[in-house]
C-alpha positions as CSV (number, residue, x, y, z in Angstrom):
1,M,32.4,-22.5,33.3
2,K,34.2,-21.1,30.4
3,T,33.6,-17.5,29.4
4,W,32.4,-18.4,25.9
5,A,29.8,-20.7,27.4
6,V,28.5,-17.9,29.6
7,V,28.4,-15.5,26.7
8,L,26.4,-18.0,24.6
9,L,24.0,-18.5,27.5
10,V,23.4,-14.8,27.9
11,I,22.9,-14.3,24.2
12,L,20.5,-17.3,24.1
13,A,18.5,-15.8,27.1
14,I,18.3,-12.4,25.4
15,L,17.0,-14.1,22.2
16,I,14.4,-16.1,24.0
17,V,13.1,-12.9,25.8
18,A,13.0,-11.1,22.5
19,V,11.0,-13.8,20.8
20,V,8.5,-13.9,23.7
21,V,8.0,-10.1,23.6
22,L,7.6,-10.2,19.8
23,Y,5.0,-12.9,20.1
24,F,2.8,-11.0,22.5
25,L,3.2,-7.8,20.5
26,G,2.2,-9.6,17.4
27,R,-0.9,-11.0,18.9
28,K,-1.9,-7.5,20.2
29,M,-1.3,-6.0,16.8
30,Q,-3.3,-8.7,15.1
31,K,-6.3,-8.1,17.4
32,K,-6.1,-4.3,16.6
33,Q,-6.1,-5.1,12.9
34,E,-9.1,-7.4,13.2
35,E,-11.0,-4.6,15.0
36,Q,-10.1,-2.1,12.4
37,Q,-11.2,-4.5,9.6
38,Q,-14.5,-4.9,11.3
39,Q,-15.0,-1.1,11.5
40,I,-14.1,-0.8,7.8
41,E,-16.7,-3.5,6.9
42,A,-19.3,-1.8,9.1
43,Y,-19.0,1.6,7.4
44,K,-18.4,0.6,3.8
45,Q,-20.6,1.8,1.1
46,N,-20.7,1.5,-2.7
47,V,-20.3,4.7,-4.8
48,T,-19.7,5.5,-8.5
49,M,-16.8,7.8,-9.0
50,L,-14.6,9.3,-11.7
51,V,-11.0,8.9,-10.8
52,I,-9.1,12.1,-11.5
53,D,-5.6,11.3,-10.3
54,K,-3.7,8.8,-8.2
55,K,-0.3,9.2,-6.6
56,I,1.9,7.9,-3.8
57,M,2.6,10.9,-1.7
58,K,3.2,12.1,1.9
59,L,0.3,12.6,4.1
60,K,0.8,16.3,4.5
61,E,1.0,16.9,0.8
62,A,-2.1,14.8,0.0
63,G,-4.7,17.5,1.0
64,L,-6.4,15.4,3.6
65,P,-8.3,17.1,6.5
66,Q,-6.2,18.2,9.4
67,S,-8.1,15.9,11.8
68,V,-7.0,12.9,9.8
69,I,-3.4,14.0,9.9
70,D,-3.7,14.6,13.7
71,N,-5.1,11.1,14.3
72,M,-2.3,9.3,12.4
73,P,0.6,7.9,14.5
74,K,3.7,10.1,14.4
75,M,5.7,7.4,12.6
76,M,3.1,7.2,9.8
77,R,3.0,10.9,9.2
78,R,6.3,10.8,7.4
79,S,5.6,7.8,5.3
80,K,4.0,7.9,1.8
81,L,0.5,6.6,1.2
82,P,-1.4,5.7,-2.0
83,I,-3.8,8.7,-2.6
84,V,-6.6,8.8,-5.1
85,K,-8.4,12.0,-6.1
86,A,-11.9,11.3,-7.4
87,K,-15.1,13.1,-8.3
88,V,-18.0,11.6,-6.3
89,G,-21.2,13.3,-7.4
90,P,-20.6,17.1,-7.6
91,Q,-17.6,17.2,-5.3
92,I,-13.9,16.2,-5.6
93,V,-12.6,14.1,-2.7
94,T,-9.2,12.8,-1.7
95,L,-9.2,9.2,-0.6
96,V,-6.6,6.9,0.9
97,C,-6.4,3.8,-1.2
98,D,-5.6,0.3,-0.1
99,Q,-2.1,-0.7,-1.3
100,K,-3.4,-4.0,-2.7
101,I,-5.7,-2.3,-5.2
102,F,-3.8,0.8,-6.0
103,D,-2.4,-0.6,-9.3
104,L,-5.9,-1.6,-10.4
105,V,-7.4,1.9,-10.1
106,P,-7.7,3.4,-13.6
107,V,-7.1,7.1,-14.1
108,K,-9.7,9.3,-15.8
109,K,-12.2,6.5,-15.9
110,E,-15.5,5.9,-14.1
111,V,-15.5,3.0,-11.5
112,K,-17.8,1.6,-8.9
113,A,-15.8,1.6,-5.6
114,T,-16.3,0.5,-2.1
115,V,-15.4,3.3,0.3
116,S,-15.3,3.3,4.1
117,G,-14.9,6.9,5.3
118,I,-11.9,8.2,3.3
119,Y,-10.5,4.7,2.7
120,L,-10.9,3.1,-0.7
121,T,-11.1,-0.6,-0.3
122,S,-12.1,-2.0,-3.8
123,V,-12.9,-1.0,-7.3
124,K,-14.9,-2.5,-10.2
125,A,-15.3,-1.3,-13.7
126,V,-18.5,0.4,-14.7
127,R,-18.0,-0.2,-18.4
128,G,-15.7,-3.0,-19.6
129,T,-13.1,-4.5,-17.4
130,L,-10.2,-3.2,-15.3
131,V,-6.8,-3.7,-16.9
132,Q,-4.7,-5.9,-14.7
133,P,-1.2,-4.4,-14.3
134,E,1.7,-6.5,-15.4
135,N,4.1,-7.2,-12.6
136,Q,7.2,-6.1,-14.3
137,K,10.2,-5.0,-12.3
138,K,12.1,-2.0,-13.5
139,K,15.0,-3.0,-15.6
140,N,18.4,-1.9,-14.4
141,W,20.8,0.1,-16.5
142,F,22.8,-3.0,-17.7
143,K,19.7,-5.0,-18.9
144,R,18.3,-1.9,-20.7
145,N,21.5,-1.4,-22.6
146,I,21.8,-5.1,-23.5
147,E,18.3,-4.9,-25.0
148,K,19.2,-1.8,-27.0
149,L,22.3,-3.4,-28.4
150,Q,20.4,-6.5,-29.3
151,E,17.7,-4.5,-31.1
152,K,20.3,-2.6,-33.1
153,A,21.9,-5.9,-34.0
154,G,18.6,-7.3,-35.1
155,A,18.7,-10.1,-32.5
156,K,15.7,-11.2,-30.6
157,P,15.7,-9.7,-27.0
158,V,16.2,-12.1,-24.2
159,K,13.7,-11.9,-21.3
């Protein structure tokens, strides 16, 4: 057999083993996520809160209890999480927000929220409606300058 054929067979065998390992790891992670979702559903409760502040920050800077930081996996400790500071009743609490609803959370407004422990899962407006954020990407330097030039020239900006 030629050497290039042997090399291709070895690479193919390595790829097949990697796909099988990723398949089983994916199934295991999916089962864990389903269990966690069931726990969140079991412990959820509705509260009315006044949102004070929201930021994406590191876990250690968020002001969460030390037991929460200790229970996080070591890889997650360095990552940034969406954090919401809110006044629930007479006390101010720090909550970890779901990434899906982080943009919906209004600052300095009262909302009805679904909370599971320190995890904020959904928000609804108490008065009026929540403003849906526009999914605008940040414009790069070139597009910003083109728009400025068009505004100065009196032309209509191109989107």
